[in-house]
Backbone and ligand atoms as CSV (ligand in chain L), in Angstrom:
chain,resi,resn,atom,element,x,y,z
A,1,UNK,N,N,12.848,31.397,-11.398
A,1,UNK,CA,C,12.843,31.969,-10.035
A,1,UNK,C,C,13.194,30.885,-9.025
A,2,UNK,N,N,14.001,31.258,-8.073
A,2,UNK,CA,C,14.295,30.324,-6.996
A,2,UNK,C,C,14.237,31.083,-5.689
A,3,UNK,N,N,13.362,30.632,-4.794
A,3,UNK,CA,C,13.081,31.418,-3.596
A,3,UNK,C,C,13.777,30.889,-2.352
A,4,UNK,N,N,14.924,30.218,-2.517
A,4,UNK,CA,C,15.620,29.710,-1.331
A,4,UNK,C,C,16.003,30.880,-0.427
A,5,UNK,N,N,15.893,30.636,0.888
A,5,UNK,CA,C,16.236,31.695,1.828
A,5,UNK,C,C,15.023,32.471,2.295
A,6,UNK,N,N,13.836,32.062,1.852
A,6,UNK,CA,C,12.617,32.757,2.267
A,6,UNK,C,C,12.185,32.311,3.661
A,7,UNK,N,N,12.682,31.158,4.108
A,7,UNK,CA,C,12.238,30.596,5.388
A,7,UNK,C,C,10.903,29.890,5.269
A,8,UNK,N,N,10.398,29.777,4.066
A,8,UNK,CA,C,9.098,29.108,3.902
A,8,UNK,C,C,9.306,27.606,3.717
A,9,UNK,N,N,8.597,26.871,4.583
A,9,UNK,CA,C,8.570,25.414,4.446
A,9,UNK,C,C,7.113,25.051,4.155
A,10,UNK,N,N,6.896,24.369,3.050
A,10,UNK,CA,C,5.518,24.037,2.664
A,10,UNK,C,C,5.294,22.532,2.690
A,11,UNK,N,N,4.059,22.180,3.030
A,11,UNK,CA,C,3.629,20.790,2.920
A,11,UNK,C,C,2.605,20.727,1.784
A,12,UNK,N,N,2.763,19.760,0.909
A,12,UNK,CA,C,1.785,19.516,-0.152
A,12,UNK,C,C,1.156,18.151,0.141
A,13,UNK,N,N,-0.017,18.176,0.821
A,13,UNK,CA,C,-0.617,16.897,1.212
A,13,UNK,C,C,-1.556,16.349,0.142
A,14,UNK,N,N,-1.723,15.042,0.138
A,14,UNK,CA,C,-2.665,14.457,-0.813
A,14,UNK,C,C,-2.672,12.951,-0.706
A,15,UNK,N,N,-3.554,12.349,-1.495
A,15,UNK,CA,C,-3.616,10.883,-1.524
A,15,UNK,C,C,-2.558,10.331,-2.491
A,16,UNK,N,N,-2.316,11.034,-3.582
A,16,UNK,CA,C,-1.316,10.618,-4.581
A,16,UNK,C,C,-1.482,9.140,-4.943
A,17,UNK,N,N,-2.717,8.749,-5.212
A,17,UNK,CA,C,-3.017,7.327,-5.492
A,17,UNK,C,C,-3.538,7.155,-6.902
A,18,UNK,N,N,-2.681,7.266,-7.921
A,18,UNK,CA,C,-1.250,7.498,-7.849
A,18,UNK,C,C,-0.912,8.944,-8.220
A,19,UNK,N,N,0.394,9.208,-8.138
A,19,UNK,CA,C,0.967,10.479,-8.604
A,19,UNK,C,C,0.640,10.666,-10.084
A,20,UNK,N,N,0.174,11.868,-10.458
A,20,UNK,CA,C,-0.090,12.164,-11.881
A,20,UNK,C,C,0.871,13.267,-12.355
A,21,UNK,N,N,0.825,13.526,-13.653
A,21,UNK,CA,C,1.663,14.614,-14.173
A,21,UNK,C,C,1.170,15.976,-13.685
A,22,UNK,N,N,-0.101,16.048,-13.301
A,22,UNK,CA,C,-0.625,17.285,-12.708
A,22,UNK,C,C,0.029,17.531,-11.345
A,23,UNK,N,N,0.102,16.478,-10.516
A,23,UNK,CA,C,0.795,16.608,-9.222
A,23,UNK,C,C,2.253,17.023,-9.443
A,24,UNK,N,N,2.864,16.365,-10.417
A,24,UNK,CA,C,4.286,16.600,-10.693
A,24,UNK,C,C,4.534,18.063,-11.074
A,25,UNK,N,N,3.638,18.592,-11.896
A,25,UNK,CA,C,3.737,19.986,-12.331
A,25,UNK,C,C,3.617,20.916,-11.110
A,26,UNK,N,N,2.704,20.553,-10.211
A,26,UNK,CA,C,2.514,21.368,-9.018
A,26,UNK,C,C,3.739,21.324,-8.097
A,27,UNK,N,N,4.322,20.134,-7.986
A,27,UNK,CA,C,5.520,19.977,-7.150
A,27,UNK,C,C,6.654,20.839,-7.717
A,28,UNK,N,N,6.803,20.815,-9.038
A,28,UNK,CA,C,7.867,21.620,-9.669
A,28,UNK,C,C,7.617,23.110,-9.427
A,29,UNK,N,N,6.371,23.553,-9.626
A,29,UNK,CA,C,6.060,24.975,-9.412
A,29,UNK,C,C,6.233,25.353,-7.947
A,30,UNK,N,N,5.699,24.518,-7.047
A,30,UNK,CA,C,5.769,24.811,-5.610
A,30,UNK,C,C,7.193,24.846,-5.100
A,31,UNK,N,N,8.008,23.926,-5.580
A,31,UNK,CA,C,9.382,23.831,-5.062
A,31,UNK,C,C,10.201,25.079,-5.395
A,32,UNK,N,N,9.778,25.800,-6.454
A,32,UNK,CA,C,10.515,27.019,-6.824
A,32,UNK,C,C,10.149,28.208,-5.930
A,33,UNK,N,N,9.086,28.053,-5.126
A,33,UNK,CA,C,8.616,29.178,-4.305
A,33,UNK,C,C,9.110,29.141,-2.867
A,34,UNK,N,N,9.654,27.999,-2.454
A,34,UNK,CA,C,9.918,27.811,-1.018
A,34,UNK,C,C,11.320,27.255,-0.781
A,35,UNK,N,N,11.709,27.299,0.505
A,35,UNK,CA,C,12.982,26.682,0.878
A,35,UNK,C,C,12.902,25.173,0.805
A,36,UNK,N,N,11.838,24.652,1.460
A,36,UNK,CA,C,11.667,23.187,1.493
A,36,UNK,C,C,10.212,22.865,1.186
A,37,UNK,N,N,10.030,21.834,0.395
A,37,UNK,CA,C,8.671,21.365,0.089
A,37,UNK,C,C,8.579,19.899,0.512
A,38,UNK,N,N,7.621,19.640,1.392
A,38,UNK,CA,C,7.415,18.265,1.860
A,38,UNK,C,C,6.137,17.744,1.210
A,39,UNK,N,N,6.287,16.776,0.341
A,39,UNK,CA,C,5.119,16.153,-0.288
A,39,UNK,C,C,4.670,15.048,0.670
A,40,UNK,N,N,3.432,15.162,1.156
A,40,UNK,CA,C,2.993,14.287,2.251
A,40,UNK,C,C,1.830,13.402,1.815
A,41,UNK,N,N,2.062,12.112,1.850
A,41,UNK,CA,C,1.061,11.128,1.417
A,41,UNK,C,C,0.173,10.768,2.595
A,42,UNK,N,N,-1.135,10.937,2.405
A,42,UNK,CA,C,-2.076,10.603,3.479
A,42,UNK,C,C,-2.190,9.083,3.614
A,43,UNK,N,N,-2.006,8.625,4.851
A,43,UNK,CA,C,-2.128,7.202,5.160
A,43,UNK,C,C,-3.545,6.969,5.668
A,44,UNK,N,N,-4.426,6.633,4.765
A,44,UNK,CA,C,-5.821,6.450,5.160
A,44,UNK,C,C,-6.380,5.219,4.457
A,45,UNK,N,N,-6.250,4.090,5.151
A,45,UNK,CA,C,-6.671,2.826,4.541
A,45,UNK,C,C,-8.184,2.786,4.334
A,46,UNK,N,N,-8.918,3.632,5.078
A,46,UNK,CA,C,-10.381,3.660,4.927
A,46,UNK,C,C,-10.769,4.075,3.513
A,47,UNK,N,N,-9.867,4.807,2.832
A,47,UNK,CA,C,-10.140,5.248,1.452
A,47,UNK,C,C,-9.907,4.125,0.440
A,48,UNK,N,N,-9.445,2.960,0.934
A,48,UNK,CA,C,-9.148,1.797,0.088
A,48,UNK,C,C,-8.303,2.175,-1.135
A,49,UNK,N,N,-7.090,2.633,-0.877
A,49,UNK,CA,C,-6.241,3.056,-1.997
A,49,UNK,C,C,-5.811,1.880,-2.870
A,50,UNK,N,N,-5.507,2.191,-4.118
A,50,UNK,CA,C,-4.999,1.162,-5.031
A,50,UNK,C,C,-3.582,0.766,-4.630
A,51,UNK,N,N,-2.762,1.771,-4.314
A,51,UNK,CA,C,-1.378,1.525,-3.909
A,51,UNK,C,C,-1.225,1.801,-2.416
A,52,UNK,N,N,-0.399,1.000,-1.753
A,52,UNK,CA,C,-0.156,1.222,-0.322
A,52,UNK,C,C,0.614,2.537,-0.136
A,53,UNK,N,N,0.636,3.030,1.099
A,53,UNK,CA,C,1.390,4.266,1.367
A,53,UNK,C,C,2.852,4.075,0.975
A,54,UNK,N,N,3.398,2.900,1.317
A,54,UNK,CA,C,4.815,2.646,1.011
A,54,UNK,C,C,5.048,2.709,-0.502
A,55,UNK,N,N,4.115,2.138,-1.265
A,55,UNK,CA,C,4.271,2.153,-2.731
A,55,UNK,C,C,4.162,3.577,-3.273
A,56,UNK,N,N,3.217,4.343,-2.727
A,56,UNK,CA,C,3.035,5.723,-3.207
A,56,UNK,C,C,4.255,6.583,-2.869
A,57,UNK,N,N,4.778,6.387,-1.642
A,57,UNK,CA,C,5.970,7.140,-1.244
A,57,UNK,C,C,7.143,6.750,-2.148
A,58,UNK,N,N,7.287,5.441,-2.402
A,58,UNK,CA,C,8.418,4.969,-3.224
A,58,UNK,C,C,8.331,5.548,-4.641
A,59,UNK,N,N,7.117,5.602,-5.206
A,59,UNK,CA,C,6.972,6.159,-6.565
A,59,UNK,C,C,7.334,7.640,-6.570
A,60,UNK,N,N,6.859,8.368,-5.541
A,60,UNK,CA,C,7.186,9.801,-5.460
A,60,UNK,C,C,8.690,9.994,-5.317
A,61,UNK,N,N,9.297,9.146,-4.459
A,61,UNK,CA,C,10.742,9.297,-4.253
A,61,UNK,C,C,11.498,9.065,-5.545
A,62,UNK,N,N,11.046,8.083,-6.304
A,62,UNK,CA,C,11.755,7.787,-7.549
A,62,UNK,C,C,11.587,8.926,-8.564
A,63,UNK,N,N,10.401,9.535,-8.592
A,63,UNK,CA,C,10.139,10.553,-9.617
A,63,UNK,C,C,10.670,11.937,-9.218
A,64,UNK,N,N,10.501,12.324,-7.943
A,64,UNK,CA,C,10.922,13.690,-7.566
A,64,UNK,C,C,12.065,13.703,-6.541
A,65,UNK,N,N,12.601,12.508,-6.264
A,65,UNK,CA,C,13.670,12.399,-5.253
A,65,UNK,C,C,14.892,13.230,-5.581
A,66,UNK,N,N,15.069,13.551,-6.865
A,66,UNK,CA,C,16.279,14.286,-7.240
A,66,UNK,C,C,16.102,15.802,-7.092
A,67,UNK,N,N,14.880,16.277,-6.857
A,67,UNK,CA,C,14.698,17.718,-6.644
A,67,UNK,C,C,15.387,18.075,-5.322
A,68,UNK,N,N,16.295,19.046,-5.343
A,68,UNK,CA,C,17.111,19.276,-4.145
A,68,UNK,C,C,16.328,19.693,-2.903
A,69,UNK,N,N,15.223,20.411,-3.038
A,69,UNK,CA,C,14.526,20.898,-1.835
A,69,UNK,C,C,13.164,20.225,-1.628
A,70,UNK,N,N,12.994,19.038,-2.230
A,70,UNK,CA,C,11.727,18.317,-2.059
A,70,UNK,C,C,11.963,17.037,-1.257
A,71,UNK,N,N,11.126,16.849,-0.236
A,71,UNK,CA,C,11.182,15.613,0.562
A,71,UNK,C,C,9.829,14.933,0.468
A,72,UNK,N,N,9.831,13.639,0.663
A,72,UNK,CA,C,8.567,12.892,0.650
A,72,UNK,C,C,8.327,12.359,2.061
A,73,UNK,N,N,7.091,12.497,2.528
A,73,UNK,CA,C,6.734,11.958,3.836
A,73,UNK,C,C,5.360,11.336,3.766
A,74,UNK,N,N,4.933,10.777,4.889
A,74,UNK,CA,C,3.556,10.275,4.957
A,74,UNK,C,C,3.011,10.599,6.331
A,75,UNK,N,N,1.704,10.649,6.423
A,75,UNK,CA,C,1.104,11.003,7.705
A,75,UNK,C,C,-0.292,10.400,7.824
A,76,UNK,N,N,-0.722,10.266,9.091
A,76,UNK,CA,C,-2.108,9.896,9.370
A,76,UNK,C,C,-2.626,10.997,10.286
A,77,UNK,N,N,-3.910,11.233,10.297
A,77,UNK,CA,C,-4.443,12.295,11.173
A,77,UNK,C,C,-4.534,13.613,10.447
A,78,UNK,N,N,-4.444,14.679,11.229
A,78,UNK,CA,C,-4.668,16.012,10.664
A,78,UNK,C,C,-3.455,16.535,9.890
A,79,UNK,N,N,-3.746,17.117,8.737
A,79,UNK,CA,C,-2.686,17.724,7.923
A,79,UNK,C,C,-1.976,18.833,8.698
A,80,UNK,N,N,-2.751,19.669,9.406
A,80,UNK,CA,C,-2.114,20.809,10.100
A,80,UNK,C,C,-1.184,20.332,11.214
A,81,UNK,N,N,-1.534,19.180,11.832
A,81,UNK,CA,C,-0.644,18.677,12.889
A,81,UNK,C,C,0.655,18.177,12.294
A,82,UNK,N,N,0.520,17.484,11.160
A,82,UNK,CA,C,1.728,17.008,10.482
A,82,UNK,C,C,2.579,18.212,10.043
A,83,UNK,N,N,1.909,19.223,9.492
A,83,UNK,CA,C,2.632,20.416,9.029
A,83,UNK,C,C,3.375,21.071,10.200
A,84,UNK,N,N,2.704,21.192,11.353
A,84,UNK,CA,C,3.357,21.801,12.531
A,84,UNK,C,C,4.564,20.988,12.964
A,85,UNK,N,N,4.356,19.658,13.028
A,85,UNK,CA,C,5.467,18.786,13.445
A,85,UNK,C,C,6.684,18.944,12.541
A,86,UNK,N,N,6.422,19.175,11.236
A,86,UNK,CA,C,7.529,19.286,10.277
A,86,UNK,C,C,8.045,20.720,10.153
A,87,UNK,N,N,7.499,21.613,10.967
A,87,UNK,CA,C,7.966,23.004,10.945
A,87,UNK,C,C,7.504,23.769,9.718
A,88,UNK,N,N,6.379,23.338,9.122
A,88,UNK,CA,C,5.900,24.009,7.908
A,88,UNK,C,C,4.977,25.169,8.272
A,89,UNK,N,N,5.034,26.226,7.477
A,89,UNK,CA,C,4.144,27.368,7.704
A,89,UNK,C,C,3.152,27.579,6.566
A,90,UNK,N,N,3.236,26.730,5.555
A,90,UNK,CA,C,2.331,26.849,4.406
A,90,UNK,C,C,1.864,25.455,3.970
A,91,UNK,N,N,0.595,25.378,3.562
A,91,UNK,CA,C,0.072,24.159,2.927
A,91,UNK,C,C,-0.223,24.507,1.479
A,92,UNK,N,N,0.303,23.729,0.560
A,92,UNK,CA,C,-0.012,23.914,-0.857
A,92,UNK,C,C,-1.132,22.964,-1.258
A,93,UNK,N,N,-2.081,23.479,-2.019
A,93,UNK,CA,C,-3.069,22.618,-2.652
A,93,UNK,C,C,-3.235,23.096,-4.088
A,94,UNK,N,N,-3.519,22.170,-4.961
A,94,UNK,CA,C,-3.701,22.513,-6.366
A,94,UNK,C,C,-5.165,22.704,-6.699
A,95,UNK,N,N,-5.431,23.654,-7.581
A,95,UNK,CA,C,-6.793,23.863,-8.059
A,95,UNK,C,C,-6.778,23.722,-9.574
A,96,UNK,N,N,-7.624,22.814,-10.074
A,96,UNK,CA,C,-7.662,22.596,-11.526
A,96,UNK,C,C,-8.754,23.435,-12.157
A,97,UNK,N,N,-9.923,23.418,-11.558
A,97,UNK,CA,C,-11.080,24.118,-12.136
A,97,UNK,C,C,-11.888,24.682,-10.985
A,98,UNK,N,N,-12.872,25.493,-11.315
A,98,UNK,CA,C,-13.685,26.134,-10.282
A,98,UNK,C,C,-14.388,25.079,-9.422
A,99,UNK,N,N,-14.652,23.916,-10.007
A,99,UNK,CA,C,-15.320,22.834,-9.264
A,99,UNK,C,C,-14.482,22.350,-8.080
A,100,UNK,N,N,-13.168,22.494,-8.142
A,100,UNK,CA,C,-12.312,22.101,-7.014
A,100,UNK,C,C,-12.416,23.108,-5.871
A,101,UNK,N,N,-12.796,24.329,-6.200
A,101,UNK,CA,C,-12.609,25.438,-5.267
A,101,UNK,C,C,-13.432,25.308,-3.986
A,102,UNK,N,N,-14.681,24.855,-4.132
A,102,UNK,CA,C,-15.559,24.830,-2.961
A,102,UNK,C,C,-15.007,23.928,-1.859
A,103,UNK,N,N,-14.632,22.731,-2.250
A,103,UNK,CA,C,-14.075,21.760,-1.302
A,103,UNK,C,C,-12.752,22.275,-0.732
A,104,UNK,N,N,-11.929,22.824,-1.611
A,104,UNK,CA,C,-10.621,23.317,-1.168
A,104,UNK,C,C,-10.773,24.501,-0.206
A,105,UNK,N,N,-11.766,25.358,-0.474
A,105,UNK,CA,C,-12.011,26.500,0.408
A,105,UNK,C,C,-12.433,26.012,1.797
A,106,UNK,N,N,-13.325,25.034,1.827
A,106,UNK,CA,C,-13.769,24.480,3.111
A,106,UNK,C,C,-12.583,23.920,3.896
A,107,UNK,N,N,-11.752,23.153,3.187
A,107,UNK,CA,C,-10.596,22.552,3.869
A,107,UNK,C,C,-9.645,23.628,4.373
A,108,UNK,N,N,-9.391,24.618,3.528
A,108,UNK,CA,C,-8.445,25.675,3.903
A,108,UNK,C,C,-8.947,26.445,5.124
A,109,UNK,N,N,-10.253,26.739,5.142
A,109,UNK,CA,C,-10.791,27.505,6.278
A,109,UNK,C,C,-10.796,26.661,7.553
A,110,UNK,N,N,-11.100,25.364,7.400
A,110,UNK,CA,C,-11.054,24.471,8.567
A,110,UNK,C,C,-9.611,24.374,9.088
A,111,UNK,N,N,-8.682,24.225,8.174
A,111,UNK,CA,C,-7.274,24.131,8.592
A,111,UNK,C,C,-6.826,25.420,9.277
A,112,UNK,N,N,-7.312,26.559,8.790
A,112,UNK,CA,C,-6.932,27.844,9.407
A,112,UNK,C,C,-7.513,27.958,10.813
A,113,UNK,N,N,-8.744,27.427,10.973
A,113,UNK,CA,C,-9.360,27.458,12.297
A,113,UNK,C,C,-8.564,26.569,13.262
A,114,UNK,N,N,-8.136,25.418,12.753
A,114,UNK,CA,C,-7.393,24.474,13.600
A,114,UNK,C,C,-5.995,24.992,13.932
A,115,UNK,N,N,-5.395,25.683,12.969
A,115,UNK,CA,C,-3.988,26.096,13.136
A,115,UNK,C,C,-3.793,27.446,12.439
A,116,UNK,N,N,-4.149,28.557,13.134
A,116,UNK,CA,C,-4.131,29.872,12.472
A,116,UNK,C,C,-2.758,30.295,11.936
A,117,UNK,N,N,-1.703,29.689,12.442
A,117,UNK,CA,C,-0.362,30.095,11.986
A,117,UNK,C,C,0.036,29.510,10.651
A,118,UNK,N,N,-0.787,28.619,10.119
A,118,UNK,CA,C,-0.416,27.978,8.847
A,118,UNK,C,C,-1.343,28.480,7.744
A,119,UNK,N,N,-0.746,29.004,6.688
A,119,UNK,CA,C,-1.530,29.520,5.556
A,119,UNK,C,C,-1.673,28.443,4.488
A,120,UNK,N,N,-2.832,28.427,3.835
A,120,UNK,CA,C,-2.985,27.578,2.648
A,120,UNK,C,C,-2.761,28.446,1.423
A,121,UNK,N,N,-1.955,27.950,0.510
A,121,UNK,CA,C,-1.748,28.655,-0.764
A,121,UNK,C,C,-2.196,27.732,-1.892
A,122,UNK,N,N,-3.045,28.254,-2.762
A,122,UNK,CA,C,-3.514,27.471,-3.909
A,122,UNK,C,C,-2.607,27.731,-5.102
A,123,UNK,N,N,-2.201,26.654,-5.743
A,123,UNK,CA,C,-1.388,26.771,-6.949
A,123,UNK,C,C,-2.178,26.232,-8.129
A,124,UNK,N,N,-1.925,26.807,-9.294
A,124,UNK,CA,C,-2.604,26.344,-10.506
A,124,UNK,C,C,-1.642,25.493,-11.315
A,125,UNK,N,N,-2.070,24.270,-11.583
A,125,UNK,CA,C,-1.249,23.423,-12.460
A,125,UNK,C,C,-1.385,23.950,-13.881
A,126,UNK,N,N,-0.482,23.541,-14.747
A,126,UNK,CA,C,-0.553,23.944,-16.160
A,126,UNK,C,C,-1.891,23.519,-16.755
A,127,UNK,N,N,-2.385,24.320,-17.724
A,127,UNK,CA,C,-3.702,24.038,-18.325
A,127,UNK,C,C,-3.765,22.626,-18.902
A,128,UNK,N,N,-2.634,22.149,-19.391
A,128,UNK,CA,C,-2.620,20.819,-20.021
A,128,UNK,C,C,-2.985,19.717,-19.031
A,129,UNK,N,N,-2.910,20.033,-17.745
A,129,UNK,CA,C,-3.170,19.005,-16.729
A,129,UNK,C,C,-4.526,19.187,-16.060
A,130,UNK,N,N,-5.309,20.153,-16.539
A,130,UNK,CA,C,-6.503,20.548,-15.797
A,130,UNK,C,C,-7.584,19.466,-15.759
A,131,UNK,N,N,-7.485,18.465,-16.628
A,131,UNK,CA,C,-8.529,17.422,-16.643
A,131,UNK,C,C,-8.032,16.121,-16.003
A,132,UNK,N,N,-6.792,16.111,-15.533
A,132,UNK,CA,C,-6.230,14.849,-15.015
A,132,UNK,C,C,-6.551,14.685,-13.535
A,133,UNK,N,N,-7.068,13.532,-13.185
A,133,UNK,CA,C,-7.216,13.203,-11.769
A,133,UNK,C,C,-6.767,11.758,-11.573
A,134,UNK,N,N,-6.323,11.447,-10.368
A,134,UNK,CA,C,-5.902,10.072,-10.077
A,134,UNK,C,C,-7.063,9.120,-10.312
A,135,UNK,N,N,-8.264,9.564,-9.936
A,135,UNK,CA,C,-9.444,8.695,-10.065
A,135,UNK,C,C,-9.696,8.314,-11.532
A,136,UNK,N,N,-9.651,9.309,-12.420
A,136,UNK,CA,C,-9.904,9.022,-13.842
A,136,UNK,C,C,-8.781,8.193,-14.459
A,137,UNK,N,N,-7.557,8.499,-14.052
A,137,UNK,CA,C,-6.413,7.743,-14.571
A,137,UNK,C,C,-6.569,6.262,-14.209
A,138,UNK,N,N,-6.974,5.994,-12.963
A,138,UNK,CA,C,-7.155,4.595,-12.529
A,138,UNK,C,C,-8.268,3.929,-13.326
A,139,UNK,N,N,-9.354,4.689,-13.549
A,139,UNK,CA,C,-10.487,4.113,-14.271
A,139,UNK,C,C,-10.078,3.757,-15.708
A,140,UNK,N,N,-9.402,4.707,-16.381
A,140,UNK,CA,C,-8.987,4.470,-17.770
A,140,UNK,C,C,-8.009,3.292,-17.834
A,141,UNK,N,N,-7.039,3.276,-16.897
A,141,UNK,CA,C,-6.054,2.184,-16.886
A,141,UNK,C,C,-6.739,0.848,-16.633
A,142,UNK,N,N,-7.716,0.831,-15.760
A,142,UNK,CA,C,-8.392,-0.438,-15.424
A,142,UNK,C,C,-9.166,-0.985,-16.620
A,143,UNK,N,N,-9.539,-0.080,-17.553
A,143,UNK,CA,C,-10.300,-0.511,-18.729
A,143,UNK,C,C,-9.399,-0.658,-19.959
A,144,UNK,N,N,-8.094,-0.607,-19.723
A,144,UNK,CA,C,-7.134,-0.841,-20.808
A,144,UNK,C,C,-6.891,0.367,-21.696
A,145,UNK,N,N,-7.347,1.562,-21.280
A,145,UNK,CA,C,-7.138,2.777,-22.088
A,145,UNK,C,C,-5.711,3.312,-21.969
A,146,UNK,N,N,-5.390,4.218,-22.879
A,146,UNK,CA,C,-4.029,4.769,-22.946
A,146,UNK,C,C,-3.856,5.906,-21.930
A,147,UNK,N,N,-2.942,5.736,-20.998
A,147,UNK,CA,C,-2.718,6.787,-19.985
A,147,UNK,C,C,-1.339,7.422,-20.151
A,148,UNK,N,N,-0.699,7.154,-21.279
A,148,UNK,CA,C,0.644,7.719,-21.437
A,148,UNK,C,C,0.541,9.245,-21.563
A,149,UNK,N,N,1.446,9.938,-20.915
A,149,UNK,CA,C,1.423,11.410,-20.888
A,149,UNK,C,C,0.602,11.966,-19.745
A,150,UNK,N,N,-0.169,11.109,-19.087
A,150,UNK,CA,C,-0.984,11.588,-17.957
A,150,UNK,C,C,-0.291,11.354,-16.619
A,151,UNK,N,N,0.571,10.354,-16.606
A,151,UNK,CA,C,1.314,10.012,-15.378
A,151,UNK,C,C,2.774,9.768,-15.770
A,152,UNK,N,N,3.696,9.853,-14.803
A,152,UNK,CA,C,5.095,9.542,-15.139
A,152,UNK,C,C,5.205,8.089,-15.634
A,153,UNK,N,N,6.172,7.797,-16.526
A,153,UNK,CA,C,6.299,6.439,-17.080
A,153,UNK,C,C,6.347,5.343,-16.013
A,154,UNK,N,N,7.017,5.619,-14.899
A,154,UNK,CA,C,7.105,4.622,-13.829
A,154,UNK,C,C,5.709,4.269,-13.290
A,155,UNK,N,N,4.880,5.296,-13.118
A,155,UNK,CA,C,3.523,5.092,-12.597
A,155,UNK,C,C,2.680,4.351,-13.633
A,156,UNK,N,N,2.879,4.725,-14.906
A,156,UNK,CA,C,2.146,4.042,-15.985
A,156,UNK,C,C,2.463,2.549,-15.957
A,157,UNK,N,N,3.739,2.229,-15.809
A,157,UNK,CA,C,4.146,0.811,-15.773
A,157,UNK,C,C,3.530,0.099,-14.562
A,158,UNK,N,N,3.534,0.769,-13.415
A,158,UNK,CA,C,2.981,0.150,-12.200
A,158,UNK,C,C,1.476,-0.073,-12.329
A,159,UNK,N,N,0.783,0.877,-12.962
A,159,UNK,CA,C,-0.663,0.726,-13.147
A,159,UNK,C,C,-0.963,-0.427,-14.109
A,160,UNK,N,N,-0.201,-0.481,-15.212
A,160,UNK,CA,C,-0.407,-1.563,-16.189
A,160,UNK,C,C,-0.182,-2.908,-15.520
A,161,UNK,N,N,0.904,-2.981,-14.743
A,161,UNK,CA,C,1.244,-4.224,-14.036
A,161,UNK,C,C,0.098,-4.615,-13.092
A,162,UNK,N,N,-0.397,-3.652,-12.354
A,162,UNK,CA,C,-1.466,-3.918,-11.387
A,162,UNK,C,C,-2.708,-4.471,-12.086
A,163,UNK,N,N,-3.145,-3.775,-13.159
A,163,UNK,CA,C,-4.398,-4.197,-13.794
A,163,UNK,C,C,-4.220,-5.473,-14.627
A,164,UNK,N,N,-3.000,-5.727,-15.074
A,164,UNK,CA,C,-2.724,-6.994,-15.764
A,164,UNK,C,C,-2.881,-8.150,-14.769
A,165,UNK,N,N,-2.357,-7.938,-13.557
A,165,UNK,CA,C,-2.489,-8.961,-12.515
A,165,UNK,C,C,-3.967,-9.208,-12.182
A,166,UNK,N,N,-4.725,-8.111,-12.121
A,166,UNK,CA,C,-6.162,-8.238,-11.824
A,166,UNK,C,C,-6.840,-9.055,-12.931
A,167,UNK,N,N,-6.489,-8.728,-14.207
A,167,UNK,CA,C,-7.105,-9.445,-15.338
A,167,UNK,C,C,-6.763,-10.932,-15.297
A,168,UNK,N,N,-5.482,-11.245,-14.999
A,168,UNK,CA,C,-5.060,-12.651,-14.938
A,168,UNK,C,C,-5.795,-13.382,-13.822
A,169,UNK,N,N,-5.928,-12.692,-12.685
A,169,UNK,CA,C,-6.597,-13.300,-11.535
A,169,UNK,C,C,-8.071,-13.569,-11.864
A,170,UNK,N,N,-8.712,-12.593,-12.524
A,170,UNK,CA,C,-10.124,-12.771,-12.883
A,170,UNK,C,C,-10.295,-13.904,-13.895
A,171,UNK,N,N,-9.345,-13.984,-14.856
A,171,UNK,CA,C,-9.427,-15.040,-15.870
A,171,UNK,C,C,-9.259,-16.403,-15.202
A,172,UNK,N,N,-8.348,-16.457,-14.244
A,172,UNK,CA,C,-8.089,-17.728,-13.531
A,172,UNK,C,C,-9.331,-18.131,-12.740
A,173,UNK,N,N,-9.938,-17.145,-12.059
A,173,UNK,CA,C,-11.134,-17.421,-11.239
A,173,UNK,C,C,-12.277,-17.907,-12.143
A,174,UNK,N,N,-12.418,-17.254,-13.337
A,174,UNK,CA,C,-13.500,-17.634,-14.247
A,174,UNK,C,C,-13.297,-19.067,-14.757
A,175,UNK,N,N,-12.016,-19.430,-15.015
A,175,UNK,CA,C,-11.714,-20.783,-15.527
A,175,UNK,C,C,-12.002,-21.859,-14.500
A,176,UNK,N,N,-11.564,-21.527,-13.240
A,176,UNK,CA,C,-11.701,-22.560,-12.198
A,176,UNK,C,C,-13.076,-22.513,-11.520
A,177,UNK,N,N,-13.911,-21.533,-11.904
A,177,UNK,CA,C,-15.212,-21.380,-11.245
A,177,UNK,C,C,-16.309,-22.238,-11.864
L,1,LIG,O1,O,-5.455,14.169,-2.769
L,1,LIG,P1,P,-6.665,14.410,-1.913
L,1,LIG,O2,O,-7.355,13.085,-1.610
L,1,LIG,O3,O,-7.603,15.425,-2.505
L,1,LIG,O4,O,-6.115,15.000,-0.522
L,1,LIG,C1,C,-6.990,15.293,0.526
L,1,LIG,C2,C,-6.216,15.603,1.840
L,1,LIG,C3,C,-5.223,14.507,2.156
L,1,LIG,C4,C,-5.460,16.893,1.673
L,1,LIG,C5,C,-7.284,15.758,2.945
L,1,LIG,O5,O,-8.131,14.643,2.936
L,1,LIG,C6,C,-6.661,15.891,4.322
L,1,LIG,O6,O,-6.062,16.899,4.660
L,1,LIG,N1,N,-6.789,14.836,5.144
L,1,LIG,C7,C,-6.236,14.776,6.463
L,1,LIG,C8,C,-7.319,14.977,7.530
L,1,LIG,C9,C,-7.495,16.448,7.844
L,1,LIG,O7,O,-6.565,17.165,8.117
L,1,LIG,N2,N,-8.765,16.887,7.807
L,1,LIG,C10,C,-9.108,18.254,8.083
L,1,LIG,C11,C,-8.971,19.115,6.833
L,1,LIG,S1,S,-10.534,19.725,6.477
C-alpha cells in the first residue's frame, strides 16, 4: 500500500538514542501511510543521551535517508509546536506492549489538549521487535552482549566503538590511578 496524495504529513518524535530495528520497522510502516513522514529527534541534553543529536540525526539519515518520503529533523520544546511548524497533522508513536499504553495515552491526550488539530496515531511494530528498547540495547552493548539483529549494523558498530572507547579509558584510568 502506498498512500501518497492523502495530504497527511506525520511527525514521528522520539529520543532515538539510538535508533533500533523496532524504530526502523515503525518508520517503514508509517511511511507507507502518509505523504511525508518527518522523523524528529528530541534535543534534550537533560536526558544525558549517549549520542548527541547530530550523531542520532546522522545515523537516521544514513539508515532511512533513501526512503523517498521520509525526512529527518530535530527539535527542542514541545512536539506539537514542532509538528505545527512542519505542517504536520499527525503524530506517530509506537506501542510495543500494554505497558507502553498508559504513558502514551497521557502524552497523546496532553498533546491533543495543547493542539486539538493534531491527531496521535499509534502504530504497532512487528512482534519480533516487541522487546527491543534503546535503553536495553545500550545496557547489553555496554556489558559486551550481542546486539546484532536488534539495531541496524551501522548503529551496532557505533555502539561497539563507543563502549570500546569507554573500556579503554577505564583501563587507562585504572593503570594510572
Ligand atoms: O523516544 P521517547 O524518549 O519515548 O520519546 C518521548 C518524546 C520525545 C516523544 C516526548 O518526550 C516528547 O514529546 N517530548 C517533547 C516535550 C513535549 O512535547 N511534552 C509534552 C508531551 S506530553
